[in-house]
C-alpha positions, 0 to 999 in steps of 0.5 A: 771942095774948098771952104772958107769960114769961121767957127764960133761958140756962144749963145744964139736963138733959133726959130723956123725963120731966124737965127740970131745971137752972139755966136752968129755975129762973131762968126759972121764978123770974122768970116768977112775979115779972114784973108785966106781960103780956109776954115778956122776958129774965131779969134775969141773962140781961139782964145777960149780954147787956148786959155782953157787948154782944151785939146781939140787937135786931131788929124783934120785940124792943125794949129797954125801960127798965122791965120790971115785976118785983115785986122791982126793975124793970130794963132788958131786951130784950122781945118787941115784940108790940104791933107785931103787934097791927095791928088793936088786937085784943090791946089791946082784949082786955086793956082789957076784961079789966082792967075786972074786976080789982082790985089787985094784978092791976090793976098787971099790966095798967097795966104792960102798957098802959105798955109797949104805948104805949111800944113803939107810939110808939117805932116810929112814923115 
């Protein structure tokens, strides 16, 4: 399953019909600005994590120095989904889909391929 999104933190209000608040606004705003197929923290949450030196790294996450963002690439914690793509099925799907797309969508695929190769290479023995 390929995922794309932004994780944020902050205040919000949840009712039976509505969810609103700063955290949701931050996640939605940055989700639209991501220039790849992946999941990462929002830039504001990433800064908070780094400033407070919170150790949230695990096998399922990776610090990636070039989260592709339409305004400014940034270093961030990202979901390390390539390690779960043991048979390269997701990568193959992305390759097939990328053939039919043009710029600027093509850039999202190129950024995703760069992340994929970086994540795979950083976890090889």
